[in-house]
Steps between C-alpha positions, in 0.01 A plus 500: 500500500728371781296181552348314205216283629547127442369343181517146371825429318540199275798372308578677173444221248437136582298337775549547873555202728284627785270792577596661832297818454255418782780453751806703394580863423847578368626852568780656296668776701693755295645848518597497134804273529658404164407134558124567546408398144686168535330427833158577348573287193594201718165526680314510169670173406414299810340158456218607736244778499442727801393848596771754421549854627780757494612731779693786342706775668365420845773568756657444742510124460278443805223703334523300176485174694199618699318581176517131407294413808261795477404437137497120495180296508634148442613269780864508388723752329848488349748786515710547186747787503605665174837320512351148530467293182293191583534170318191383307358298790614736774156614620363146493803373697446765769128420523560124526761557769258714700223236483742233619623724782142578608414129504784438744457819702188720466686781677755530218447854370769524232717281279820633345695334221833591348623696199830476315677833538680577174731762650599307813500171302333314784152413632319748724170491687267666255137458399223463760136398516287631788176407672307828491275399791805471723681813389202737498520527881870596495551818296850591388672772699741752349813361662811367332450128460121536493456134402714375789309729737164371373593131515635545852163635617317216327731238650423634848132424429564145387536543123787339310655510154687253284822555305533248215855597424842340462790743530720259303255443213630531147324692225187312389440326835127435574512726809583797273190644331683750281780753481587822679642746246570827680831689526538556124600865542711694755222654709300176535814309599604764754159525667433129506825400668507792741147409609589130532803575716312739729218247548750220558671704772162556661336157466787257414278316252719514185836342594565414133569864416815503717693303236391718209737800543804279442338341194402840364853631547638200311256564215593869486875443515592143407802375701652345186537840334813703570312825437159582642276718282171589666185597313358783712148420377518128574208368709750273676701802616188680624378188676833488686476871583145438626633226730766732642252784559258252658765384744569857614146642490357578847204265555302780661500677163287223348169514683255443216477278194676585175335708228593366155384827338790692657798269430661721238441809716676355807749760626766246599485339155503837321797627704699182434427526128613862507825411676570239230432749224171348389264789578 
């Protein structure tokens, strides 16, 4: 079943701090990523209870996101991707932030907080809580950057959103509600960083990624070593290759959102693997 209808989820063992099940649905979006079980486990160990549903193998991304709205009955919902591992009070922190934002501005439709990205070793804008009543009138469209497209339409109608995020935050900072743990194999690393670079070229909203290629190159081939031995299956190498392909990719080629089900079948990735003797 692609969409598992929400049910109440309480902490496994121990007492919860607060019951949010009347107000919050948490959606786990997965296409079978290796980190899905860890993401699900983190939600089962939250200090709050809430409604919980899974959206499985719904793609492209815009379709999966739209399913959150179409199948949600609570006022607010939280999007958790399969590569997001929330800290124990992550859902409660997002909910509290949304209530505070609404008190200051009733037209605030979304609050986003940060995640610590293990691969990039830096904070990124990550987990979000949405006001369903606001978003239900603005369906996602199948365009690359479907979230940016949607928020732009909402902004034109007077809606706003809040980013509770510090780009210089260290691991464990209160603005970070968990960790982002993708890019642990070649194909995930390649697709993630190619997609980030293409979207950055289009929307200019991720300037932090421009410094990563140099850092990745230094990790792959440390300057202190006289001889550079490269692991062809290293996620760092494939992240760098993804960057390079993303820089050269014609933007017109990327009209719709990504489909996580097809990452390993991507022709560019497969051809590069073949050239390097890995297929």
